[in-house]
C-alpha positions as CSV (number, residue, x, y, z in Angstrom):
1,A,8.2,132.8,63.2
2,R,4.5,134.3,63.2
3,I,5.7,137.5,64.4
4,W,8.4,138.0,61.8
5,T,5.8,137.1,59.2
6,L,3.5,139.6,60.2
7,C,5.9,142.5,60.9
8,I,8.1,141.8,57.1
9,G,4.9,141.5,55.4
10,S,3.7,144.0,56.4
11,S,6.6,146.3,55.6
12,L,6.4,144.6,52.2
13,V,2.8,145.4,51.5
14,F,3.1,149.2,53.1
15,G,6.4,150.2,52.0
16,P,6.0,150.7,48.6
17,I,2.6,152.5,49.3
18,L,4.9,155.1,51.1
19,G,7.5,154.8,48.4
20,K,4.8,155.9,45.8
21,T,3.2,158.6,47.8
22,W,6.6,160.0,48.9
23,R,7.8,160.4,45.2
24,L,4.0,162.0,44.4
25,Y,4.5,164.4,47.5
26,R,8.1,165.5,45.7
27,V,6.6,165.7,42.6
28,F,3.9,168.2,43.4
29,T,5.6,170.1,45.9
30,Q,8.5,170.9,44.0
31,R,9.6,174.7,44.8
32,V,10.3,175.7,41.3
33,P,7.9,174.5,38.6
34,D,10.2,174.4,36.0
35,K,12.7,172.0,37.4
36,R,11.7,168.2,37.2
37,V,12.0,166.0,40.0
38,I,13.3,162.5,39.3
39,I,12.8,160.0,42.0
40,R,14.0,156.4,40.5
41,D,12.6,153.4,41.1
42,I,15.7,152.0,42.9
43,Q,15.5,154.8,45.0
44,L,11.9,153.6,46.2
45,M,13.2,150.0,46.3
46,G,15.9,151.1,48.6
47,L,13.2,152.6,50.9
48,V,11.7,149.4,50.9
49,A,14.6,147.8,52.1
50,L,15.5,149.9,54.6
51,L,12.0,149.3,56.0
52,V,12.6,145.8,56.0
53,L,16.2,146.0,57.5
54,V,14.8,148.1,60.6
55,D,12.4,145.5,60.9
56,V,15.0,142.7,61.3
57,V,16.9,144.8,63.3
58,V,14.1,145.2,65.9
59,L,12.8,141.8,65.7
60,A,16.7,140.8,66.6
61,A,16.9,142.7,69.2
62,W,13.7,141.9,70.9
63,G,14.4,138.2,70.3
64,L,17.7,138.7,72.0
65,T,16.5,140.5,75.3
66,D,13.2,138.9,75.6
67,P,12.9,135.5,74.0
68,I,9.7,134.0,73.7
69,K,8.7,131.0,75.7
70,C,6.5,128.3,75.5
71,S,4.8,127.7,78.9
72,R,2.1,125.5,80.2
73,S,-0.6,126.8,82.3
74,V,-2.1,124.4,84.8
75,S,-4.9,125.6,86.8
76,A,-6.7,124.1,89.5
77,M,-10.0,124.8,90.9
78,V,-10.0,125.1,95.1
79,K,-13.3,124.9,96.5
């Protein structure tokens, strides 16, 4: 649960920052200055949802192929 929380939480934190940066990039690098570029908030939320979906797919594939197991380590000192 710790790994899932870390990955999805980081996507939820940095995803909107990435989306807003992408929106500013699109507005200021348009070729025709008279044409308005409109990127709606629903598109930004879709970008964040896509990032979270990619995280879930990668974490599920990782969990199915190589599950995390608890193991006990017993160390013995030999003299």
